[in-house]
C-alpha positions in Angstrom: 15.8 -29.5 -20.8 18.8 -30.1 -18.6 18.6 -31.7 -15.2 19.4 -28.4 -13.5 16.7 -26.5 -15.4 14.2 -29.3 -14.5 15.1 -29.2 -10.8 14.7 -25.4 -10.8 11.3 -25.7 -12.5 10.1 -28.2 -9.9 11.3 -26.1 -7.0 9.5 -23.1 -8.5 6.3 -25.1 -9.0 6.4 -26.3 -5.3 7.0 -22.7 -4.1 4.1 -21.4 -6.2 1.8 -24.2 -4.8 2.9 -23.3 -1.2 2.4 -19.6 -1.9 -1.1 -20.2 -3.3 -2.1 -22.4 -0.2 -0.9 -19.6 2.1 -2.8 -16.9 0.1 -6.0 -19.0 0.3 -5.6 -19.4 4.0 -5.0 -15.6 4.5 -8.1 -14.8 2.5 -10.1 -17.3 4.5 -8.9 -15.9 7.8 -9.6 -12.3 6.6 -13.3 -13.2 5.8 -13.7 -15.0 9.3 -12.2 -11.9 11.0 -14.6 -9.6 9.1 -17.6 -11.8 10.1 -16.5 -11.9 13.7 -16.0 -8.2 13.9 -19.5 -7.5 12.5 -21.0 -10.0 15.0 -19.0 -8.5 17.9 -20.3 -5.0 17.1 -23.7 -6.3 16.5 -23.8 -7.9 19.9 -22.6 -4.7 21.5 -25.3 -2.6 19.8 -28.1 -5.0 20.7 -27.0 -5.2 24.3 -26.8 -1.4 24.5 -30.3 -1.0 23.2 -31.6 -3.7 25.3 -30.1 -2.3 28.4 -31.6 1.1 27.5 -34.9 -0.6 27.0 -34.7 -2.3 30.3 -33.4 0.7 32.3 -35.6 3.4 30.6 -38.7 3.1 32.8 -36.4 3.5 36.0 -34.8 6.6 34.5 -38.2 8.0 33.7 -39.5 7.4 37.2 -36.4 9.1 38.6 -36.9 12.0 36.2 -40.5 12.5 37.3 -39.5 12.3 41.0 -36.8 14.8 40.4 -39.3 17.1 38.5 -41.7 16.9 41.4 -39.0 17.9 43.9 -38.0 20.8 41.7 -41.6 21.8 41.2 -42.3 21.8 44.9 -39.2 24.0 45.8 -39.9 26.7 43.2 -42.4 29.6 43.6 -44.5 28.5 40.5 -45.0 24.7 40.1 -44.9 24.7 36.3 -41.6 26.2 35.8 -39.4 23.5 37.5 -39.6 20.6 35.2 -36.8 18.2 34.6 -36.8 18.8 30.8 -36.3 22.5 31.3 -33.1 21.7 33.3 -31.7 19.8 30.3 -32.1 22.6 27.9 -29.1 24.9 27.6 
């Protein structure tokens, strides 16, 4: 093997090692990114359901009050319920 060939082989080996290191770091960052994205959406979903759970009694009381107001303004008290207003 000539010195030129040996030098070329050593440079190729160093480039292959550097490429391998970069590929491993890219794969690691991809995994971390996927985990972070799943956690992000998990927090958003949990917060949304938690907010609904906390706000739901207030919404229900407003719906009951609105139903009572609608019921008192109509001619027959059973017709003007809030749920009937939501139906198309």
